[in-house]
Structure formats: C-alpha cells, structure tokens
HTML snippet that shows the backbone in 3Dmol.js (N, CA, C, O; Angstrom):
<script src="https://3Dmol.org/build/3Dmol-min.js"></script>
<div id="view" style="width:600px;height:400px;position:relative"></div>
<script>
const pdb = `
ATOM      1  N   LEU A   1      23.096  -2.897  43.637  1.00  0.00           N
ATOM      2  CA  LEU A   1      22.669  -3.882  44.612  1.00  0.00           C
ATOM      3  C   LEU A   1      22.339  -5.220  43.963  1.00  0.00           C
ATOM      4  O   LEU A   1      21.964  -6.172  44.648  1.00  0.00           O
ATOM      5  N   CYS A   2      22.475  -5.291  42.661  1.00  0.00           N
ATOM      6  CA  CYS A   2      22.136  -6.507  41.938  1.00  0.00           C
ATOM      7  C   CYS A   2      23.263  -7.537  42.071  1.00  0.00           C
ATOM      8  O   CYS A   2      24.420  -7.225  41.787  1.00  0.00           O
ATOM      9  N   ALA A   3      22.936  -8.751  42.497  1.00  0.00           N
ATOM     10  CA  ALA A   3      23.950  -9.786  42.665  1.00  0.00           C
ATOM     11  C   ALA A   3      24.159 -10.601  41.391  1.00  0.00           C
ATOM     12  O   ALA A   3      25.175 -11.283  41.254  1.00  0.00           O
ATOM     13  N   TYR A   4      23.220 -10.537  40.469  1.00  0.00           N
ATOM     14  CA  TYR A   4      23.305 -11.327  39.240  1.00  0.00           C
ATOM     15  C   TYR A   4      23.203 -10.399  38.043  1.00  0.00           C
ATOM     16  O   TYR A   4      22.756  -9.258  38.165  1.00  0.00           O
ATOM     17  N   GLY A   5      23.619 -10.894  36.890  1.00  0.00           N
ATOM     18  CA  GLY A   5      23.479 -10.110  35.675  1.00  0.00           C
ATOM     19  C   GLY A   5      24.809  -9.612  35.150  1.00  0.00           C
ATOM     20  O   GLY A   5      25.868 -10.087  35.561  1.00  0.00           O
ATOM     21  N   THR A   6      24.752  -8.666  34.252  1.00  0.00           N
ATOM     22  CA  THR A   6      25.945  -8.115  33.622  1.00  0.00           C
ATOM     23  C   THR A   6      26.630  -7.131  34.555  1.00  0.00           C
ATOM     24  O   THR A   6      25.971  -6.268  35.135  1.00  0.00           O
ATOM     25  N   PRO A   7      27.954  -7.250  34.709  1.00  0.00           N
ATOM     26  CA  PRO A   7      28.660  -6.293  35.553  1.00  0.00           C
ATOM     27  C   PRO A   7      28.607  -4.887  34.946  1.00  0.00           C
ATOM     28  O   PRO A   7      28.666  -4.724  33.727  1.00  0.00           O
ATOM     29  N   HIS A   8      28.499  -3.892  35.798  1.00  0.00           N
ATOM     30  CA  HIS A   8      28.358  -2.516  35.325  1.00  0.00           C
ATOM     31  C   HIS A   8      29.670  -1.745  35.335  1.00  0.00           C
ATOM     32  O   HIS A   8      29.793  -0.753  34.618  1.00  0.00           O
ATOM     33  N   TYR A   9      30.637  -2.160  36.110  1.00  0.00           N
ATOM     34  CA  TYR A   9      31.856  -1.375  36.267  1.00  0.00           C
ATOM     35  C   TYR A   9      33.073  -2.039  35.644  1.00  0.00           C
ATOM     36  O   TYR A   9      34.196  -1.830  36.102  1.00  0.00           O
ATOM     37  N   LYS A  10      32.862  -2.827  34.615  1.00  0.00           N
ATOM     38  CA  LYS A  10      33.932  -3.515  33.885  1.00  0.00           C
ATOM     39  C   LYS A  10      34.815  -4.340  34.813  1.00  0.00           C
ATOM     40  O   LYS A  10      36.042  -4.255  34.765  1.00  0.00           O
ATOM     41  N   GLU A  11      34.166  -5.141  35.659  1.00  0.00           N
ATOM     42  CA  GLU A  11      34.914  -6.029  36.537  1.00  0.00           C
ATOM     43  C   GLU A  11      35.634  -7.085  35.706  1.00  0.00           C
ATOM     44  O   GLU A  11      35.215  -7.410  34.595  1.00  0.00           O
ATOM     45  N   ALA A  12      36.707  -7.606  36.253  1.00  0.00           N
ATOM     46  CA  ALA A  12      37.453  -8.654  35.569  1.00  0.00           C
ATOM     47  C   ALA A  12      36.667  -9.960  35.620  1.00  0.00           C
ATOM     48  O   ALA A  12      36.057 -10.288  36.637  1.00  0.00           O
ATOM     49  N   ASN A  13      36.687 -10.691  34.531  1.00  0.00           N
ATOM     50  CA  ASN A  13      36.028 -11.984  34.455  1.00  0.00           C
ATOM     51  C   ASN A  13      37.061 -13.060  34.792  1.00  0.00           C
ATOM     52  O   ASN A  13      38.017 -13.233  34.037  1.00  0.00           O
ATOM     53  N   PRO A  14      36.900 -13.782  35.894  1.00  0.00           N
ATOM     54  CA  PRO A  14      37.912 -14.757  36.301  1.00  0.00           C
ATOM     55  C   PRO A  14      37.825 -16.081  35.545  1.00  0.00           C
ATOM     56  O   PRO A  14      38.607 -16.989  35.828  1.00  0.00           O
ATOM     57  N   ALA A  15      36.908 -16.220  34.601  1.00  0.00           N
ATOM     58  CA  ALA A  15      36.718 -17.505  33.921  1.00  0.00           C
ATOM     59  C   ALA A  15      37.957 -17.923  33.138  1.00  0.00           C
ATOM     60  O   ALA A  15      38.337 -19.093  33.189  1.00  0.00           O
ATOM     61  N   MET A  16      38.591 -17.021  32.426  1.00  0.00           N
ATOM     62  CA  MET A  16      39.757 -17.385  31.624  1.00  0.00           C
ATOM     63  C   MET A  16      40.926 -17.823  32.514  1.00  0.00           C
ATOM     64  O   MET A  16      41.660 -18.745  32.158  1.00  0.00           O
ATOM     65  N   LEU A  17      41.099 -17.182  33.646  1.00  0.00           N
ATOM     66  CA  LEU A  17      42.147 -17.572  34.584  1.00  0.00           C
ATOM     67  C   LEU A  17      41.847 -18.940  35.186  1.00  0.00           C
ATOM     68  O   LEU A  17      42.755 -19.750  35.372  1.00  0.00           O
ATOM     69  N   ASN A  18      40.595 -19.197  35.488  1.00  0.00           N
ATOM     70  CA  ASN A  18      40.208 -20.466  36.110  1.00  0.00           C
ATOM     71  C   ASN A  18      40.275 -21.643  35.145  1.00  0.00           C
ATOM     72  O   ASN A  18      40.402 -22.786  35.585  1.00  0.00           O
ATOM     73  N   LEU A  19      40.192 -21.389  33.836  1.00  0.00           N
ATOM     74  CA  LEU A  19      40.233 -22.484  32.866  1.00  0.00           C
ATOM     75  C   LEU A  19      41.571 -23.215  32.889  1.00  0.00           C
ATOM     76  O   LEU A  19      41.618 -24.410  32.598  1.00  0.00           O
ATOM     77  N   ILE A  20      42.645 -22.535  33.225  1.00  0.00           N
ATOM     78  CA  ILE A  20      43.959 -23.173  33.283  1.00  0.00           C
ATOM     79  C   ILE A  20      44.389 -23.446  34.724  1.00  0.00           C
ATOM     80  O   ILE A  20      44.958 -24.502  35.003  1.00  0.00           O
ATOM     81  N   THR A  21      44.128 -22.518  35.637  1.00  0.00           N
ATOM     82  CA  THR A  21      44.635 -22.706  37.001  1.00  0.00           C
ATOM     83  C   THR A  21      43.933 -23.839  37.738  1.00  0.00           C
ATOM     84  O   THR A  21      44.577 -24.539  38.519  1.00  0.00           O
ATOM     85  N   PHE A  22      42.624 -24.048  37.517  1.00  0.00           N
ATOM     86  CA  PHE A  22      41.942 -25.145  38.212  1.00  0.00           C
ATOM     87  C   PHE A  22      42.493 -26.509  37.804  1.00  0.00           C
ATOM     88  O   PHE A  22      42.829 -27.298  38.686  1.00  0.00           O
ATOM     89  N   PRO A  23      42.605 -26.833  36.495  1.00  0.00           N
ATOM     90  CA  PRO A  23      43.186 -28.140  36.160  1.00  0.00           C
ATOM     91  C   PRO A  23      44.634 -28.291  36.612  1.00  0.00           C
ATOM     92  O   PRO A  23      45.046 -29.384  36.999  1.00  0.00           O
ATOM     93  N   PHE A  24      45.418 -27.201  36.568  1.00  0.00           N
ATOM     94  CA  PHE A  24      46.807 -27.311  37.019  1.00  0.00           C
ATOM     95  C   PHE A  24      46.882 -27.581  38.520  1.00  0.00           C
ATOM     96  O   PHE A  24      47.652 -28.437  38.957  1.00  0.00           O
ATOM     97  N   LEU A  25      46.100 -26.867  39.300  1.00  0.00           N
ATOM     98  CA  LEU A  25      46.120 -27.096  40.750  1.00  0.00           C
ATOM     99  C   LEU A  25      45.546 -28.464  41.110  1.00  0.00           C
ATOM    100  O   LEU A  25      45.958 -29.069  42.100  1.00  0.00           O
ATOM    101  N   PHE A  26      44.597 -28.953  40.312  1.00  0.00           N
ATOM    102  CA  PHE A  26      44.116 -30.320  40.496  1.00  0.00           C
ATOM    103  C   PHE A  26      45.252 -31.306  40.260  1.00  0.00           C
ATOM    104  O   PHE A  26      45.406 -32.268  41.013  1.00  0.00           O
ATOM    105  N   GLY A  27      46.053 -31.073  39.215  1.00  0.00           N
ATOM    106  CA  GLY A  27      47.180 -31.943  38.928  1.00  0.00           C
ATOM    107  C   GLY A  27      48.225 -31.904  40.020  1.00  0.00           C
ATOM    108  O   GLY A  27      48.807 -32.936  40.350  1.00  0.00           O
ATOM    109  N   VAL A  28      48.476 -30.737  40.586  1.00  0.00           N
ATOM    110  CA  VAL A  28      49.434 -30.618  41.693  1.00  0.00           C
ATOM    111  C   VAL A  28      48.931 -31.401  42.897  1.00  0.00           C
ATOM    112  O   VAL A  28      49.715 -32.055  43.584  1.00  0.00           O
ATOM    113  N   MET A  29      47.632 -31.339  43.155  1.00  0.00           N
ATOM    114  CA  MET A  29      47.059 -32.029  44.300  1.00  0.00           C
ATOM    115  C   MET A  29      46.978 -33.544  44.051  1.00  0.00           C
ATOM    116  O   MET A  29      47.270 -34.333  44.950  1.00  0.00           O
ATOM    117  N   PHE A  30      46.592 -33.946  42.856  1.00  0.00           N
ATOM    118  CA  PHE A  30      46.298 -35.345  42.558  1.00  0.00           C
ATOM    119  C   PHE A  30      47.559 -36.089  42.133  1.00  0.00           C
ATOM    120  O   PHE A  30      47.766 -37.219  42.575  1.00  0.00           O
ATOM    121  N   GLY A  31      48.392 -35.513  41.309  1.00  0.00           N
ATOM    122  CA  GLY A  31      49.699 -35.959  40.868  1.00  0.00           C
ATOM    123  C   GLY A  31      49.993 -37.442  40.834  1.00  0.00           C
ATOM    124  O   GLY A  31      50.831 -37.903  41.609  1.00  0.00           O
ATOM    125  N   ASP A  32      49.351 -38.210  39.979  1.00  0.00           N
ATOM    126  CA  ASP A  32      49.630 -39.632  39.825  1.00  0.00           C
ATOM    127  C   ASP A  32      49.566 -39.955  38.340  1.00  0.00           C
ATOM    128  O   ASP A  32      48.602 -39.599  37.662  1.00  0.00           O
ATOM    129  N   MET A  33      50.598 -40.633  37.834  1.00  0.00           N
ATOM    130  CA  MET A  33      50.664 -40.887  36.395  1.00  0.00           C
ATOM    131  C   MET A  33      49.554 -41.824  35.923  1.00  0.00           C
ATOM    132  O   MET A  33      48.939 -41.567  34.888  1.00  0.00           O
ATOM    133  N   ALA A  34      49.286 -42.892  36.650  1.00  0.00           N
ATOM    134  CA  ALA A  34      48.301 -43.875  36.198  1.00  0.00           C
ATOM    135  C   ALA A  34      46.885 -43.304  36.234  1.00  0.00           C
ATOM    136  O   ALA A  34      46.136 -43.430  35.266  1.00  0.00           O
ATOM    137  N   HIS A  35      46.525 -42.682  37.342  1.00  0.00           N
ATOM    138  CA  HIS A  35      45.189 -42.107  37.436  1.00  0.00           C
ATOM    139  C   HIS A  35      45.040 -40.922  36.481  1.00  0.00           C
ATOM    140  O   HIS A  35      43.967 -40.706  35.918  1.00  0.00           O
ATOM    141  N   GLY A  36      46.114 -40.160  36.299  1.00  0.00           N
ATOM    142  CA  GLY A  36      46.087 -39.064  35.343  1.00  0.00           C
ATOM    143  C   GLY A  36      45.911 -39.568  33.927  1.00  0.00           C
ATOM    144  O   GLY A  36      45.192 -38.955  33.137  1.00  0.00           O
ATOM    145  N   ALA A  37      46.563 -40.689  33.587  1.00  0.00           N
ATOM    146  CA  ALA A  37      46.409 -41.262  32.252  1.00  0.00           C
ATOM    147  C   ALA A  37      44.982 -41.744  32.025  1.00  0.00           C
ATOM    148  O   ALA A  37      44.434 -41.577  30.936  1.00  0.00           O
ATOM    149  N   LEU A  38      44.376 -42.342  33.051  1.00  0.00           N
ATOM    150  CA  LEU A  38      42.978 -42.776  32.926  1.00  0.00           C
ATOM    151  C   LEU A  38      42.035 -41.587  32.752  1.00  0.00           C
ATOM    152  O   LEU A  38      41.112 -41.633  31.940  1.00  0.00           O
ATOM    153  N   LEU A  39      42.271 -40.536  33.511  1.00  0.00           N
ATOM    154  CA  LEU A  39      41.441 -39.342  33.402  1.00  0.00           C
ATOM    155  C   LEU A  39      41.642 -38.655  32.057  1.00  0.00           C
ATOM    156  O   LEU A  39      40.683 -38.176  31.453  1.00  0.00           O
ATOM    157  N   LEU A  40      42.879 -38.607  31.590  1.00  0.00           N
ATOM    158  CA  LEU A  40      43.167 -38.031  30.280  1.00  0.00           C
ATOM    159  C   LEU A  40      42.520 -38.855  29.175  1.00  0.00           C
ATOM    160  O   LEU A  40      41.955 -38.293  28.237  1.00  0.00           O
ATOM    161  N   ALA A  41      42.594 -40.180  29.273  1.00  0.00           N
ATOM    162  CA  ALA A  41      41.967 -41.043  28.265  1.00  0.00           C
ATOM    163  C   ALA A  41      40.455 -40.856  28.252  1.00  0.00           C
ATOM    164  O   ALA A  41      39.843 -40.819  27.184  1.00  0.00           O
ATOM    165  N   PHE A  42      39.849 -40.737  29.430  1.00  0.00           N
ATOM    166  CA  PHE A  42      38.403 -40.512  29.488  1.00  0.00           C
ATOM    167  C   PHE A  42      38.037 -39.148  28.907  1.00  0.00           C
ATOM    168  O   PHE A  42      37.040 -39.022  28.195  1.00  0.00           O
ATOM    169  N   GLY A  43      38.845 -38.123  29.211  1.00  0.00           N
ATOM    170  CA  GLY A  43      38.594 -36.801  28.650  1.00  0.00           C
ATOM    171  C   GLY A  43      38.735 -36.784  27.137  1.00  0.00           C
ATOM    172  O   GLY A  43      37.928 -36.167  26.442  1.00  0.00           O
ATOM    173  N   LEU A  44      39.767 -37.464  26.622  1.00  0.00           N
ATOM    174  CA  LEU A  44      39.942 -37.527  25.172  1.00  0.00           C
ATOM    175  C   LEU A  44      38.840 -38.346  24.517  1.00  0.00           C
ATOM    176  O   LEU A  44      38.429 -38.046  23.396  1.00  0.00           O
ATOM    177  N   LEU A  45      38.357 -39.379  25.206  1.00  0.00           N
ATOM    178  CA  LEU A  45      37.217 -40.149  24.692  1.00  0.00           C
ATOM    179  C   LEU A  45      35.983 -39.262  24.585  1.00  0.00           C
ATOM    180  O   LEU A  45      35.247 -39.337  23.601  1.00  0.00           O
ATOM    181  N   LEU A  46      35.756 -38.429  25.586  1.00  0.00           N
ATOM    182  CA  LEU A  46      34.616 -37.516  25.540  1.00  0.00           C
ATOM    183  C   LEU A  46      34.765 -36.483  24.428  1.00  0.00           C
ATOM    184  O   LEU A  46      33.772 -36.066  23.833  1.00  0.00           O
ATOM    185  N   ILE A  47      36.011 -36.064  24.139  1.00  0.00           N
ATOM    186  CA  ILE A  47      36.234 -35.055  23.112  1.00  0.00           C
ATOM    187  C   ILE A  47      36.064 -35.642  21.712  1.00  0.00           C
ATOM    188  O   ILE A  47      35.344 -35.084  20.883  1.00  0.00           O
ATOM    189  N   PHE A  48      36.732 -36.773  21.450  1.00  0.00           N
ATOM    190  CA  PHE A  48      36.789 -37.291  20.087  1.00  0.00           C
ATOM    191  C   PHE A  48      35.690 -38.283  19.735  1.00  0.00           C
ATOM    192  O   PHE A  48      35.376 -38.454  18.557  1.00  0.00           O
ATOM    193  N   ARG A  49      35.096 -38.942  20.729  1.00  0.00           N
ATOM    194  CA  ARG A  49      34.007 -39.880  20.474  1.00  0.00           C
ATOM    195  C   ARG A  49      32.896 -39.648  21.472  1.00  0.00           C
ATOM    196  O   ARG A  49      32.766 -40.400  22.437  1.00  0.00           O
ATOM    197  N   PRO A  50      32.094 -38.622  21.259  1.00  0.00           N
ATOM    198  CA  PRO A  50      31.028 -38.350  22.234  1.00  0.00           C
ATOM    199  C   PRO A  50      30.039 -39.506  22.331  1.00  0.00           C
ATOM    200  O   PRO A  50      29.538 -40.002  21.321  1.00  0.00           O
ATOM    201  N   ILE A  51      29.771 -39.919  23.552  1.00  0.00           N
ATOM    202  CA  ILE A  51      28.839 -41.006  23.821  1.00  0.00           C
ATOM    203  C   ILE A  51      27.504 -40.384  24.208  1.00  0.00           C
ATOM    204  O   ILE A  51      27.458 -39.467  25.029  1.00  0.00           O
ATOM    205  N   LYS A  52      26.440 -40.870  23.631  1.00  0.00           N
ATOM    206  CA  LYS A  52      25.124 -40.300  23.892  1.00  0.00           C
ATOM    207  C   LYS A  52      24.398 -41.100  24.970  1.00  0.00           C
ATOM    208  O   LYS A  52      23.746 -42.102  24.675  1.00  0.00           O
ATOM    209  N   ASN A  53      24.515 -40.654  26.213  1.00  0.00           N
ATOM    210  CA  ASN A  53      23.692 -41.156  27.305  1.00  0.00           C
ATOM    211  C   ASN A  53      23.575 -40.052  28.343  1.00  0.00           C
ATOM    212  O   ASN A  53      24.337 -39.086  28.297  1.00  0.00           O
ATOM    213  N   PRO A  54      22.644 -40.171  29.272  1.00  0.00           N
ATOM    214  CA  PRO A  54      22.409 -39.056  30.213  1.00  0.00           C
ATOM    215  C   PRO A  54      23.599 -38.690  31.085  1.00  0.00           C
ATOM    216  O   PRO A  54      23.747 -37.525  31.454  1.00  0.00           O
ATOM    217  N   VAL A  55      24.454 -39.656  31.427  1.00  0.00           N
ATOM    218  CA  VAL A  55      25.593 -39.357  32.294  1.00  0.00           C
ATOM    219  C   VAL A  55      26.629 -38.524  31.549  1.00  0.00           C
ATOM    220  O   VAL A  55      27.086 -37.504  32.065  1.00  0.00           O
ATOM    221  N   THR A  56      27.005 -38.943  30.345  1.00  0.00           N
ATOM    222  CA  THR A  56      28.028 -38.205  29.603  1.00  0.00           C
ATOM    223  C   THR A  56      27.486 -36.908  29.025  1.00  0.00           C
ATOM    224  O   THR A  56      28.263 -36.003  28.720  1.00  0.00           O
ATOM    225  N   ASP A  57      26.177 -36.795  28.868  1.00  0.00           N
ATOM    226  CA  ASP A  57      25.606 -35.510  28.433  1.00  0.00           C
ATOM    227  C   ASP A  57      25.812 -34.435  29.496  1.00  0.00           C
ATOM    228  O   ASP A  57      25.935 -33.256  29.162  1.00  0.00           O
ATOM    229  N   LEU A  58      25.851 -34.822  30.768  1.00  0.00           N
ATOM    230  CA  LEU A  58      26.138 -33.859  31.829  1.00  0.00           C
ATOM    231  C   LEU A  58      27.600 -33.424  31.793  1.00  0.00           C
ATOM    232  O   LEU A  58      27.920 -32.294  32.161  1.00  0.00           O
ATOM    233  N   LEU A  59      28.492 -34.322  31.349  1.00  0.00           N
ATOM    234  CA  LEU A  59      29.923 -34.020  31.305  1.00  0.00           C
ATOM    235  C   LEU A  59      30.345 -33.338  30.013  1.00  0.00           C
ATOM    236  O   LEU A  59      31.471 -32.853  29.911  1.00  0.00           O
ATOM    237  N   HIS A  60      29.456 -33.294  29.025  1.00  0.00           N
ATOM    238  CA  HIS A  60      29.823 -32.765  27.710  1.00  0.00           C
ATOM    239  C   HIS A  60      30.382 -31.350  27.742  1.00  0.00           C
ATOM    240  O   HIS A  60      31.371 -31.105  27.051  1.00  0.00           O
ATOM    241  N   PRO A  61      29.825 -30.390  28.495  1.00  0.00           N
ATOM    242  CA  PRO A  61      30.423 -29.048  28.496  1.00  0.00           C
ATOM    243  C   PRO A  61      31.785 -28.993  29.185  1.00  0.00           C
ATOM    244  O   PRO A  61      32.529 -28.031  28.997  1.00  0.00           O
ATOM    245  N   HIS A  62      32.118 -30.001  29.973  1.00  0.00           N
ATOM    246  CA  HIS A  62      33.357 -29.982  30.756  1.00  0.00           C
ATOM    247  C   HIS A  62      34.405 -30.945  30.220  1.00  0.00           C
ATOM    248  O   HIS A  62      35.370 -31.250  30.922  1.00  0.00           O
ATOM    249  N   ARG A  63      34.242 -31.424  29.012  1.00  0.00           N
ATOM    250  CA  ARG A  63      35.141 -32.459  28.498  1.00  0.00           C
ATOM    251  C   ARG A  63      36.574 -31.971  28.343  1.00  0.00           C
ATOM    252  O   ARG A  63      37.510 -32.734  28.584  1.00  0.00           O
ATOM    253  N   HIS A  64      36.768 -30.717  27.947  1.00  0.00           N
ATOM    254  CA  HIS A  64      38.127 -30.198  27.813  1.00  0.00           C
ATOM    255  C   HIS A  64      38.778 -29.987  29.183  1.00  0.00           C
ATOM    256  O   HIS A  64      39.985 -30.176  29.334  1.00  0.00           O
ATOM    257  N   THR A  65      37.993 -29.602  30.162  1.00  0.00           N
ATOM    258  CA  THR A  65      38.516 -29.439  31.518  1.00  0.00           C
ATOM    259  C   THR A  65      38.942 -30.784  32.087  1.00  0.00           C
ATOM    260  O   THR A  65      39.967 -30.865  32.763  1.00  0.00           O
ATOM    261  N   ILE A  66      38.180 -31.837  31.829  1.00  0.00           N
ATOM    262  CA  ILE A  66      38.524 -33.171  32.304  1.00  0.00           C
ATOM    263  C   ILE A  66      39.815 -33.651  31.651  1.00  0.00           C
ATOM    264  O   ILE A  66      40.661 -34.250  32.314  1.00  0.00           O
ATOM    265  N   ALA A  67      39.972 -33.390  30.349  1.00  0.00           N
ATOM    266  CA  ALA A  67      41.196 -33.784  29.653  1.00  0.00           C
ATOM    267  C   ALA A  67      42.403 -33.005  30.194  1.00  0.00           C
ATOM    268  O   ALA A  67      43.478 -33.578  30.370  1.00  0.00           O
ATOM    269  N   LEU A  68      42.232 -31.713  30.457  1.00  0.00           N
ATOM    270  CA  LEU A  68      43.330 -30.925  31.019  1.00  0.00           C
ATOM    271  C   LEU A  68      43.677 -31.382  32.433  1.00  0.00           C
ATOM    272  O   LEU A  68      44.851 -31.407  32.804  1.00  0.00           O
ATOM    273  N   MET A  69      42.675 -31.740  33.218  1.00  0.00           N
ATOM    274  CA  MET A  69      42.941 -32.245  34.563  1.00  0.00           C
ATOM    275  C   MET A  69      43.754 -33.539  34.488  1.00  0.00           C
ATOM    276  O   MET A  69      44.676 -33.737  35.280  1.00  0.00           O
ATOM    277  N   GLY A  70      43.419 -34.416  33.543  1.00  0.00           N
ATOM    278  CA  GLY A  70      44.184 -35.640  33.369  1.00  0.00           C
ATOM    279  C   GLY A  70      45.601 -35.377  32.906  1.00  0.00           C
ATOM    280  O   GLY A  70      46.541 -36.016  33.378  1.00  0.00           O
ATOM    281  N   PHE A  71      45.762 -34.430  31.974  1.00  0.00           N
ATOM    282  CA  PHE A  71      47.096 -34.105  31.479  1.00  0.00           C
ATOM    283  C   PHE A  71      47.982 -33.556  32.588  1.00  0.00           C
ATOM    284  O   PHE A  71      49.112 -34.009  32.767  1.00  0.00           O
ATOM    285  N   PHE A  72      47.471 -32.582  33.331  1.00  0.00           N
ATOM    286  CA  PHE A  72      48.275 -31.992  34.394  1.00  0.00           C
ATOM    287  C   PHE A  72      48.530 -32.983  35.530  1.00  0.00           C
ATOM    288  O   PHE A  72      49.585 -32.937  36.162  1.00  0.00           O
ATOM    289  N   SER A  73      47.591 -33.866  35.792  1.00  0.00           N
ATOM    290  CA  SER A  73      47.812 -34.888  36.810  1.00  0.00           C
ATOM    291  C   SER A  73      48.901 -35.855  36.364  1.00  0.00           C
ATOM    292  O   SER A  73      49.754 -36.247  37.159  1.00  0.00           O
ATOM    293  N   PHE A  74      48.870 -36.239  35.087  1.00  0.00           N
ATOM    294  CA  PHE A  74      49.919 -37.110  34.553  1.00  0.00           C
ATOM    295  C   PHE A  74      51.271 -36.414  34.595  1.00  0.00           C
ATOM    296  O   PHE A  74      52.272 -37.023  34.972  1.00  0.00           O
ATOM    297  N   TYR A  75      51.306 -35.145  34.212  1.00  0.00           N
ATOM    298  CA  TYR A  75      52.550 -34.380  34.195  1.00  0.00           C
ATOM    299  C   TYR A  75      53.135 -34.231  35.603  1.00  0.00           C
ATOM    300  O   TYR A  75      54.330 -34.443  35.807  1.00  0.00           O
ATOM    301  N   CYS A  76      52.301 -33.873  36.556  1.00  0.00           N
ATOM    302  CA  CYS A  76      52.793 -33.715  37.923  1.00  0.00           C
ATOM    303  C   CYS A  76      53.173 -35.068  38.520  1.00  0.00           C
ATOM    304  O   CYS A  76      54.116 -35.146  39.307  1.00  0.00           O
ATOM    305  N   GLY A  77      52.458 -36.132  38.162  1.00  0.00           N
ATOM    306  CA  GLY A  77      52.853 -37.466  38.604  1.00  0.00           C
ATOM    307  C   GLY A  77      54.197 -37.873  38.035  1.00  0.00           C
ATOM    308  O   GLY A  77      54.969 -38.567  38.697  1.00  0.00           O
ATOM    309  N   LEU A  78      54.485 -37.447  36.813  1.00  0.00           N
ATOM    310  CA  LEU A  78      55.788 -37.714  36.212  1.00  0.00           C
ATOM    311  C   LEU A  78      56.893 -36.980  36.972  1.00  0.00           C
ATOM    312  O   LEU A  78      57.964 -37.533  37.221  1.00  0.00           O
ATOM    313  N   ILE A  79      56.616 -35.731  37.335  1.00  0.00           N
ATOM    314  CA  ILE A  79      57.590 -34.952  38.098  1.00  0.00           C
ATOM    315  C   ILE A  79      57.760 -35.537  39.508  1.00  0.00           C
ATOM    316  O   ILE A  79      58.877 -35.615  40.020  1.00  0.00           O
ATOM    317  N   TYR A  80      56.636 -35.951  40.137  1.00  0.00           N
ATOM    318  CA  TYR A  80      56.695 -36.502  41.495  1.00  0.00           C
ATOM    319  C   TYR A  80      57.198 -37.940  41.524  1.00  0.00           C
ATOM    320  O   TYR A  80      57.496 -38.473  42.593  1.00  0.00           O
ATOM    321  N   ASN A  81      57.293 -38.575  40.346  1.00  0.00           N
ATOM    322  CA  ASN A  81      57.668 -39.981  40.234  1.00  0.00           C
ATOM    323  C   ASN A  81      56.662 -40.858  40.982  1.00  0.00           C
ATOM    324  O   ASN A  81      57.042 -41.729  41.766  1.00  0.00           O
ATOM    325  N   GLU A  82      55.395 -40.619  40.732  1.00  0.00           N
ATOM    326  CA  GLU A  82      54.312 -41.364  41.386  1.00  0.00           C
ATOM    327  C   GLU A  82      53.546 -42.161  40.342  1.00  0.00           C
ATOM    328  O   GLU A  82      53.136 -41.622  39.314  1.00  0.00           O
ATOM    329  N   PHE A  83      53.355 -43.451  40.611  1.00  0.00           N
ATOM    330  CA  PHE A  83      52.581 -44.317  39.732  1.00  0.00           C
ATOM    331  C   PHE A  83      51.776 -45.264  40.608  1.00  0.00           C
ATOM    332  O   PHE A  83      52.338 -46.112  41.302  1.00  0.00           O
ATOM    333  N   LEU A  84      50.454 -45.115  40.571  1.00  0.00           N
ATOM    334  CA  LEU A  84      49.535 -45.935  41.374  1.00  0.00           C
ATOM    335  C   LEU A  84      49.894 -45.928  42.862  1.00  0.00           C
ATOM    336  O   LEU A  84      49.975 -46.985  43.488  1.00  0.00           O
ATOM    337  N   SER A  85      50.103 -44.766  43.412  1.00  0.00           N
ATOM    338  CA  SER A  85      50.449 -44.725  44.833  1.00  0.00           C
ATOM    339  C   SER A  85      49.269 -44.312  45.681  1.00  0.00           C
ATOM    340  O   SER A  85      49.387 -44.227  46.904  1.00  0.00           O
TER     341      SER A  85
END
`;
const viewer = $3Dmol.createViewer("view");
viewer.addModel(pdb, "pdb");
viewer.setStyle({}, {cartoon: {color: "spectrum"}});
viewer.zoomTo();
viewer.render();
</script>
C-alpha cells in the first residue's frame, strides 16, 4: 500500500527510457533549427561553463536534458526544413 519508496516487486524503472524519449519528442513537437540551436547553445554553455547564480543552479541537474532537447529540436527542424517559423 506504500506509494513512495523502493519498489518491492522489481518494477521497471522508466527513467532510462525517459532520458532519451522526452528530448526526442520535444524535438518532434518543437522542430525549429534556429530555436533548437539557441537551446543547444544554452545547454552546452551550462555543461561546459557552469554559471553560478540561483537561476542556473536550478537548471544544473537538467543541463544534459536541455542540450539534448536543443539537439533533437535542431535535427527535426533540419528534417522539417524549418528556420525561425
């Protein structure tokens, strides 16, 4: 009856599946090369040059997800032939 805590019956952990499918589906939905490039640049900035302020400290655990969202958005925008639309 416990809703929180360690699973007892070896349930599947959906976290690994969500790490790739969420950014990819975001890219399919968002699909724009320019906005994807900006998001990818911001994600790479967070990865390679961490900025110390309260706003980016909240984004620090999600920096790789933000970079993947930008990459997939750029990729899908390339396929859709969309730029600043």
